[in-house]
N, C-alpha and C positions, 0 to 999 in steps of 0.2 A: 472491361465491361460485358459482366453476362449478357448472353444471347436474352430478347426478351420474348416472355412467355405469351401465352395470348389471353390470357387474364390477369387484370391487375387487381394486388389481393391487398385489402385495407389493415395493415399492420399497428398496432399499439405494442409500442416497447414500455414497459415500469419499471423504473429503478427503485428496487424495495429497500434500498438500504437508507435507514433512518438515525443514520450515526452522525453526532455532532460531536463528539469531543475526540481527541482533544479540537477539532478542527472539521468540519465537511471534507468530503473526498468528490470533487466531482468525477461519475459514471466511465471511466474512461472505455468500459469494456462496450455496454449499452451503446454507448455514441459510435463504437466503432462495427457494432454492429447493423445499427441507425447505417450509417455509411455503406453498408456491403450491401444493405437491401433496397434502397430508395435511389437506386436507378429504374427501377424496373417497377416496385410497390409504392403506395401512400403510406409513407411511415408518418407516426406522430409518436415524442417520445413525453412520457409521463414521470416525473422527479418526482418521489414521495418526502423526500429529504428535509424539507423544510416546511411540509403541507400541514397544520393545525389536528387535520379530521381525512386523515390518508383516504379511509374506506368513500368518503362522500368525494375526494379527489377523482378517487377511482370513478365510481360511478357515474362522474358529471363528463370525464375522458371518454368511457365508452357509450354514452349517451351520445355526444358530438360527434366521436369519429365512427360510430360504430364501425368494428374493425373485424376483420373475419381472423385474426390471430391476435392474441393476445400474448406478447414474451414476456416473464418476468426474469432480471436480471437480478442475484440470490450474489452478494458479494462477500457477504460476513455471515458466520453461524456464533460469532458470541463477539460482545462489545468488547470496547476495549478498557474495560475494566474489570474484564475475563469474571462474569461472573456466571460463567456456564451456558448453556446452547439452548433450553427449552425454552426460555422466553421469545427469541427472537423465530423460534421454529414454530413456536403457536402465532406469534402475528403475523407471518408469513403464510401459515393456513388460513388466518381468517383472510386476510387480502384475496385470496384465491378463491374462498368461498363467497365472496363478495361479488370476484368477476364473474363466477357461476350462475350467481343468484341472476342477474341483468342482462348477460347474451349467452348468447350459444355458440362464440368463437370457437377454436381450438386454441387451449392455452399450453404453452410453452415455457419448461423453467431452464434457466443457465445461469452462468456466471460459474466462479471462482470455488463461491462456498456450496454451490449446487455438483460443481465437479468433483468435490471432496465426499459425498457421500448421496452420489445419485439417485441410487437402487429406491433406500430408505424414504427419500425425501420427493423421488417420484410416488409413491405409494401414500405416503401419509397427507401430501399437501391435494390428491387427486388430479393432477397434471395430465395431458393427452400424450404428450412428448415431453422427452428434456434432450438437451445437447450436453453431452460432456466432453469439459477440457475446449480448445479452440474455438470459436462461436461464427466468425465473419464467414466461412464458406460454408460451415455447416448449418445455419440457422439459413442463410441464403437458399441452398438447396432445398431445406424440409420445405419452404415457403412455396418454394417455386413448382414442387413436385405439388401440395395440397392445391395450388394455383389447377393446374390441370386434371384434381379432381384424381389421384393416386393414395394410395395409403402408404405412408412413411413410416419405418417402425419406431415403434414406440420410445425408447431410448437411441440416438441417433450420437457414434462417436464424433469427435472431431477428427481431423488428421493424425494419425501418428497414437490413439490414444487407445489402450486396451486396458480391461479390468482385471485384476488377479486377486481372489478371494477378497472382493469386495476394493480394492485399493486401487485408482488411479496410476497407471502407467503412461509416458508418454515417450514414444521412439520418434527422435528427431530424425533420425535418417530417413523416414519419409516424411519429410516436412520439409517444403520449400524454404530455402535459405535465407533469401532475399524476402524479409519484413516487406519493402517496398514496395513488392507486388498487391499487397493487399488493400483496400480500399481504404483512404483516409477517415478518421473519425469524423462525424457531422459535428464540429464543434459548433455553430452557430445552432444546432438543439439543445446548446448547453444552456441550465436554468443560470440568471445573471445573477444569483441571490449567492450563487458561490462566492462570487468576486467581490461583490459589497461584502461579506463575511470576512475575509483574509486577503483577496486580491490573488489567491493562489491557487494555477492552472496546473494538471500533469502530465508529462509527455514521459512515451518510452521510447529509448536509445536501443533496447534491444529485448528479447526474451530469452529464458533456459538460464539453468545457471549450473554449473560444472562441480560445486560443490557438494558433499557427503556428511554435511550435518545434521545431527540425530534425528532430531525432533521437525524440521523444515519441511513446507510441503510444494514450494517454490518448487523444484525439480519434477515432481508428478504432476504438477500443473503445468510446465512448459518445457520439460524435456531436460537433459544433462547436456548439450550441446548447445552451445551459448550462439543465435542466431540475432544478426546486429544488424543496424539500418544504417544507410548510405550518411555518414557526417554531415553533408551539403546539406542531404533535407530535415535532418533534424534543427540545424543553426536556423535555415528558412524556418519551418514552424515557432522557432522561439520570434522572430521577427514578427510573422502574422500575429502572436500572440499577444505580443508588447503594443500593436494597434487596437488591441480588445478594449474596448472599457474595461475602468477599475483592476485588470490585470495587472500583477506590480513585483509579482513573483513566481517563478516554473520549481516544480517540482520533480525531479526524473527520478521515476517509481520502478524504474529497472531491481532487481535482487540485487544486485550488485555493480554500481556504475565504474567502476574505472576496474574491470574483469570484463575481458582484454585489457589492456594497458593500451597499448596500442592505436584499439579505437577511441580507447578516452581523451588520447590528447590528439587525437586527428579529430576528433567531435570540439574540445577545448577549441582546437586551432580555427574548425569552421566557423565557432561560434565568436572569435575573436576579431577575425574576417569582414565580420559583417555586425561590429561595432559593438559586442558582446548587448545586447538589449535589453537583458533583462537577468536581474537578479538571480541566483537558483538555490537549491538544497537538492542534495542527492543521498541517498544509500551508499555507502564506500564501506569497503575490507580492508583492513591491515596488508591482505594478503597484495602483494606490486603495488604498492604507495610509496613510493618513494619520491623523495624532497623533490625533482623537477615536474614529474605528475602533480604532485599538491601545486607548483608554482602554476604551472598552465592552467589549473582548474581557479587558482585565484585570478588570473588575468582575465580567463572567460566569465568573471564576475561569480562563482560559486562563494556564497558566504555561509554556507553550513553543509555537516556532515554529519547521517546519522550511519552510526557504527555498530555491529553487532555483537559486541565483545564477549558477553555472554559469562563469563568467567573471569574470574583473577586466580587460580591457580593451574598447573602444566599438568596435574593429574586429570581434569574435570576438560581441559582442552583437547586431551585425547580423547576420553570418554566420548564429547561431544564430535569428536571427529574437526575439529576445528583445524583449518588448514595454516594456522599462524601461531608466533609464541607471544608471551608476555612482550619480551622485547619489540617485537612487532609494534604490540599497540602503543607501547610506548614511543616510539619512536614515532610511528604517523602521529599523535599528541604532540609532539613537537614541530613536525610541521606545521600542524595547522594552526600552531600556535605564533610561529615563526610567519607565516604568508595571510594571517589574521584571520583565517576557518574558523568560525563556531564549530566546536564538535558536542554529539551528544552521545554517548554511551549506552546500549540497553543490555543490563544482566540478569540471566536467567537464571533464579534460583531452586534448587531441588531436583533438577534434572538428572536423571540416569543414576536417582538414590542417593545425591548430593548430601550429606548430613548438616549439622548447625553448623560442629568446629568448621566444615570445609568451607562455609559460606561466610565465616567470621573472617578465613585468610580472604576470601574476594572482597570484603569491604576493606581489609587493611590495604589493597592494591588498589582501591579504586579510591582511599585518600591518599595513595603515593603518586597515580595517575591524574588527579585532579581537574578531571575534568570539564566545562563548562556547564556542560546539565550531566547528571546519570539516574537513567530510568532504569526501576528494580522491579519484576517479574515473579512470582511464584509459579514455578512451573507446573502447567498445564497438556496435556498434551495436544498437540498442535494437529498432528492430521485426526484431521476430523471423523476420517472414516475407518478411524479405529475405533475402540472400546475405550474412551473416556481414561485415563489416568492423568491423576493427579501427584505431587508429591509428596512423600511418606509421611516427610516431616515437615508438612504442611504449615498448620497452625504455630507450631517452634519457630518458621522460618517468619511468616507474618508476626508475630509475638516481635522478632529480632530487629524488621525493619521496621517498626512500630516505633521502637525505643531509639534506634541510630538515626532514622533517616530525618527526624523532626529538628535533630540539630545542627544537620548540614544543609548550607544552602545549594541550592542545586539537584537535590536528591528527590526523584520522583516516586511516589508508590500508585499505579492508578486504580490499585483495589484497594488501599487504604483511604483513599481520596487525597494524600501529599503532594500538596501542590500541582494536584489533578481535580478538575471539574470545571463545575460551571462560575463558580468564584473565581477561577483563572482566566476563563474563556470570557467571564463580564471585563472584568479587567482591560483584558488586552483590546475588547471590542470597544469599549467607554473611552479608551486614549488612542482609539484609530490608528493601532499596528499594526501593519499590515504582514503576510509573509506566516510562514507556521509559527503556532504560539511560543513553540521551546527558544524560539532565535530568542524572544524576547526575556527570557528567564535566563538564557545564554549571554546576552548583552551585559544584563545587570550582574551576574558575575564580573565577567571582565570590568568592569566598572570597579566593582566594593573591592576587587583583589588591588586594582590598581590602585585606587585609595588608599587600601591599605598598607602597601608597598610607600606610599610616599610620607605615611604617617609614620611608620617607622623607621623610615630615612631619616627625619625630622629629630626622632626622638635620639636616632644614634647621631646625629649632626650635634645636639644640645648637648649630650654626653660629653662628646670629643671636644667641645667649647670650653 
C-alpha cells in the first residue's frame, strides 16, 4: 500500500470503449487502475459501454462526483469490424470535449489504444496528461503528484516504456516480474450489465509475449519477456468470480495462455484443486501445446480456445514469423477434438503482400483443418502507431471471402458481416446462451457434423444390408 498523501483527490475513471460485438469486454485495465488508487483517493468508475447517451452519462457523473481528475481509458482504436480508426477517435475527442465543457479537472488519457498512438492522441484530444504503457503505478503516482500541487510531465511512461520514432517499446527487464505485487482490480466496480449480457468475466494470468509475429502489438505494450502470476492466486480469483452474480464463464485474456507451458499446467492444477469453479476460454498457440497440456486444460474446465493460426501456407508462416508449423496446427486441432474443447482459429489474409493465389491455399488448408469456427480478417496494420497499411489485394481478398465463406458453416468474416453482427448477437441473447458468442456457433458445428456422420453411417449400413 502506498503512503497516504495529505490531500485526497476525487478521481473519475471513464471506460470509453463502447464495442458490443461480438460481445462487450469488461474494462479490466480501468478496474486495475481504480484498484491502484482507491486506497488513497476517492474513485468512481463510469463505464460508457451500455449507455444510450454517453455524453449525458459523462455530464451526470461529473456533476455528481465533482472530480479533480478525469481519466479516460482508451482500449480500442478500431471496431472488431475493422472499419478504420477515424470514427472511434472522433468519438473519444467528443467525449473529452464534453468533459472540458463541465469541469476544470485534469484530464488524463491511458489504455492500450492510447499507448499505441500517444503523442498524436494527446494533442488531438487536448488532454492534460497521458499514461503510456502499464498504468497502475504510473497513474497512482500522477494523482499523488497532483494532490501535492506539483506539475507532472504531460506524457508519462509506465515502467520500462520507451518511445522510438513514435512506436511504444517495453523493456521488461525494468519491470517487476511478480504481477501479484500490483493492487488487485476493483472488480466490485464492474458494471453488472456485462454479466447480464453473456456471463463472461476476464482474467489475466500473465503479461508479455515472447513471440515476434510481424503485425502484433502485444510485445510493444507488455514487453517480450513473459511475467506470470502465482497460479494459486489465479485459481482463487476464479473461485471469487464464480460467486459473483450472473458470472458463468471466465476468459483468460493473456496473449497466449499456454506459454510458458509449465505455468499453464500449474494454473490448471491449481484450478482443479479448487474444484474447477467456472468453465473458461483462452487464447492459445500451437506452440508447446502437447496433448498432455490440452488434457490438463480440459480437466480444469477449459471449454474453448482461440488460436491465431493466421495462415495455411508455410511461406506465409515464415513471413509472419509465426513460431509453429502447419503440422502443429493440425495436431492442436486433434487434441482439442480428443478432449472436447471447442476451437476457433483466426486467419489474416493479405499481410506481408500475400496474394490472392496464396490466400486460396490458406482456404484449402482451412477446409482440411475443419475447425469448429474459422474467423477471417483481411489485413490492416495492427500497430496503430504506424502509418495505416492495408493489404495490397484487399478488395480481391474480400471478394474471395464473400464467395467462399457463405457456403461453409463456421466461417466468420466480421468485415462483411458474415455470421457476425447484431443479428447473431441477438440470437445468442434471445436464447439465453452464456459465454463468448463463438462457443454457440462452435457447438452447433459439432452437433451438425455428428448428425452428418450418423446419417452417413446409416446410409452405408443400408447399402451393406
